[in-house]
N, C-alpha and C positions, 0 to 999 in steps of 0.2 A: 947558544948560537943565535936564537931569535933576538936576544938583547943586543948582541954584537951587530947584527944586521940593522936593527932599529937605530942604534947609536951611529953607525956609519951613515945611514940615510939622513939622520938629523944633522950630522956634520956636513954632508954633501949639500943639504938644503941651506944651511947657514952660509957656506962658502959660495953658493951659487947666486946669492941675492945681491948682485952688484948693479942692478938697473934701477928705475924709478916708478912709483904708483901715485894715484891721486883721487880727488873727490873731497868731501867733507867728512869729518869723523861721524860715524854712525851710518854712512852710506855703504859701509862694508859689512853690514850685519848678515849673518848666515854663513853657510859652509861653501868653501871653494875647494874643489877636488883637483888633485893632480891629473892632468890630461896628457896622455901620450900622443903627440902629434904624429910620430912614426907609425904607431899601430892604430891610431884613431879610437882609443879606448880610455875610459876613466879608471883610475886606481881608487876603488871605493874605500880602501883602508889607509889612504894617505890624503889628508886634507888639513885646511886651516879653517877654524870657525871663529869669525869675528863677532864680538859682543859689544854692548854699550860700555861707555866709560873708558874706551881705549884699551880694552883687554882682548886677547885672543888665545885660542888653544891650537897648538900644532899637534896633530895626531898621525902616527905612522905605525902600522902593524900592531895596533892595540896599545901602544905606549903614547902617553900624552904629556905635553910640556906647555906651561903657561908663559905668556909673553905680553908685551904691551905694544901699542901702535899709535901712530898719528898719520893723518892724511892732510896733504897740502896740495891743492890743485890735482894733478894726476900722479902725484908722487906719494907712495906709501913708505913710511919709515917705521921699522919695527925692531924691537929688542927681543931676542930669544937666546937663552942660555949664555947671557953675558955678551952677546955679539949684536951690534947694531947694523942693520942691512936696509936696503931700499928695493923697491919694485915699481912697476908702472901699471896703473889702472887703465884698462881699455874696455869700457862697457861692463859686461859681466865676467871679464877676465882680469887676472893679475898676472903680469909677466915678471919673473925674477931671473936673475943671472943673464948670461949671454953666451953665445957660441955653444959649445958642447955642454955647458952647465945651465943652459936655458931651461926654465920650468914654466909651464903655462898652467895656471890654476883657474878653473871654470866654476862659476856658481851654478848649482843645479838643485 
């Protein structure tokens, strides 16, 4: 059941990334945690960790997946599980998706 939930969250994440992100490669080093705007809380077991060399790790409920990324201006383009998505960088936040699929990732 845990694996099914993790896979569902990964798929939701991949489908939600229809917006744009930015900065220069390397400016996204560190962990960005999923932030619930509705409940004003962080999801400590759901994050993206950006590393040098254009690589990042997406982690949800203990399962981790490796991907690659590029930053151009305020647009982040990344590849995860064979899907290419984009998001918008806004200071220490990354915004992915839109509408009901919007996810805010905050560096902490």
